[in-house]
C-alpha positions in Angstrom: 99.3 108.1 90.7 102.1 105.8 90.0 101.8 102.1 90.5 104.3 99.3 90.6 101.8 96.5 91.0 103.4 93.4 89.5 101.4 91.1 87.2 101.9 87.3 87.3 104.4 85.9 84.9 101.8 83.7 83.3 99.9 86.8 82.1 100.9 87.7 78.6 101.4 91.5 78.4 102.3 93.5 75.3 106.0 94.4 75.2 105.1 98.1 75.5 103.3 97.5 78.8 106.2 95.5 80.2 108.6 98.2 79.2 106.5 100.9 80.9 106.4 98.9 84.1 110.2 98.6 84.0 110.7 102.3 83.3 108.2 103.2 86.0 110.1 101.0 88.5 113.4 102.6 87.6 111.9 106.1 87.9 110.6 105.3 91.4 114.0 104.0 92.5 115.7 107.1 91.1 113.2 109.3 93.0 113.9 107.4 96.2 117.7 107.7 95.7 117.3 111.4 95.1 115.4 111.7 98.4 118.0 109.8 100.3 120.8 111.8 98.7 119.2 115.1 99.6 118.5 114.0 103.2 121.9 112.4 103.9 124.0 114.5 101.5 125.8 112.2 99.1 124.2 109.0 100.5 126.2 105.8 100.9 125.6 102.3 102.1 126.6 103.1 105.7 124.0 105.9 105.9 121.3 103.4 105.1 122.7 100.7 107.4 123.0 102.9 110.4 119.8 105.0 109.7 117.6 102.3 108.2 114.6 103.5 110.2 114.9 106.9 108.5 115.4 105.4 105.1 112.3 103.2 105.7 110.3 106.1 107.0 111.1 108.0 103.8 110.0 105.1 101.7 106.9 104.8 103.7 106.0 108.4 103.2 106.7 108.0 99.4 104.8 104.8 98.7 101.9 102.8 100.1 100.7 99.4 98.8 102.8 99.7 95.7 101.5 103.1 94.7 103.2 106.5 94.9 101.6 108.4 97.7 103.6 111.6 97.5 105.5 112.9 94.6 106.7 116.2 96.1 110.3 115.9 97.5 109.8 119.1 99.5 106.7 117.7 101.2 108.5 114.4 102.0 111.5 116.3 103.4 109.1 118.5 105.5 107.5 115.5 107.0 110.9 113.9 107.7 112.2 117.1 109.3 109.1 117.2 111.5 109.7 113.6 112.5 113.3 114.4 113.3 112.3 117.3 115.6 109.8 115.1 117.4 112.5 112.4 117.9 115.0 115.0 119.3 112.4 116.4 121.7 111.5 112.9 122.9 115.2 112.1 123.5 115.7 115.3 125.4 112.7 114.6 127.6 113.9 111.0 128.2 117.3 112.1 129.4 117.2 113.2 133.1 118.9 116.4 133.9 121.6 116.4 136.5 121.3 118.6 139.6 124.2 119.8 141.5 
């Protein structure tokens, strides 16, 4: 399990440990950007601005309390697709149908 738990600045860590933490953080950011890119298709800032709830939901599925929860991109996308389906069904039920 990956962890990005930060240590206080006053704690003296060996240089190799600090470097591992930096590389791990970069790897997690890269993983998240790949998820966003796959979902939105060539993700840009506007995708995140107008769909922040989806971007946040992906991050929530990926991490919890600074630890990687899920490392499978396919599993995360499956959960996101299910959530999208549920949201679409809820929208359809909320919109009253017109009768002639």
